[in-house]
N, C-alpha and C positions, 0 to 999 in steps of 0.2 A: 266912174260915173258915166252913164250913157246920156247923150243929148242928140235930139234930131237936128239935122242941118236944114238949110233953106232949099236944098235941091232934092229932098226926099231920102237922103242917106242918113247915116248915123255916125256919131263921133264917140269914141271911147277915150275918156280922159283919165289918165293915171298920174297921180301925184305921189312922189316919194320924198322922204327926208325926215329929219327929226323935228319934233314940235319946237317951235321957237327958233329954229335954225334955217339953213338954206334948204330949199326944196327944188325939185325938178318936175316939170309937167310934160308928159308925153301925150300926143294926140294921134289916134289911129282912125282912119276913115273906113267905113263899111257901106256897102250898097244897100243892105237890108238889115232889119232889126234882128233876125234870127242869127246871122253871122256875128253881129256885134255882141249879142247876148252870149253866144258861145265863147267869144274871146274874153268877155268879162268874167265868165265862170271859170275859164281856164286860168286867168290871172289870179282869181281868188283862190283856186285850188293850189296853185304854186305857193302862195303866201301861207296857206294853212299847213302845207308840208314843211315849211321853214319854221313853224312854231308860232305863227301869229294866231290870234284869236278872232273869231268872227263877231262883230258888233252890229246888231240890227237896229237901225234908227228910224227908218220910215220906208214906206212903200206899200204896194197893193197886197202883197202876200208875204208870209214868213219865209225865211231862208230855208233852203234844202239841205 
């Protein structure tokens, strides 16, 4: 998930773990939206290569 921060940057939040079990949250800071979006897409692509399926729930446009 991408979230804007109070200083004009962006935070990429990544949560991993099993449903109902322990989870881990990682936060990465980025100076601009474009670099944060590129990191989000790269993380998504890595998951797709591992066999995960893309689930689209909400947003402005359909996934690529």
